[in-house]
C-alpha positions, 0 to 999 in steps of 0.5 A, spaced: 500 500 500 505 505 502 509 503 496 504 504 491 500 509 493 504 514 497 512 512 495 510 512 488 506 518 488 508 525 487 507 526 494 512 521 496 517 524 492 517 530 496 521 531 502 517 531 508 519 538 510 516 541 504 510 537 504 504 542 505 496 541 507 495 543 499 500 537 497 496 532 501 489 535 499 492 534 492 494 527 493 488 525 496 484 528 490 489 524 485 487 517 489 480 519 488 481 520 481 484 513 480 478 510 482 480 508 489 475 506 494 474 510 500 477 504 504 483 504 500 484 512 500 483 512 508 488 506 509 493 510 505 492 516 509 492 513 515 499 510 513 501 517 511 499 520 517 503 515 521 509 517 518 508 524 519 506 523 527 512 518 528 516 524 525 513 529 530 514 524 535 522 524 534 522 532 533 523 532 526 523 538 522 516 537 520 513 537 527 510 544 525 507 543 518 502 537 520 495 540 522 490 535 524 487 533 517 480 530 516 479 525 511 474 526 506 469 521 505 466 523 499 464 518 494 
């Protein structure tokens, strides 16, 4: 899941410290355009969120960048 939908995406090619909320929104829209189900998008988002949460816990430079996103549940 992570390799295909996160690492293999434009978002995955972006250094963590450069990821902005708009990039995450664009990534979610891209997954939706690809026709991925709500549950697949939710799982990919959960993995992405866990990666950023781990970075925050280790006091990474991204800690100030990660707001509390709500996953869109639109079909």
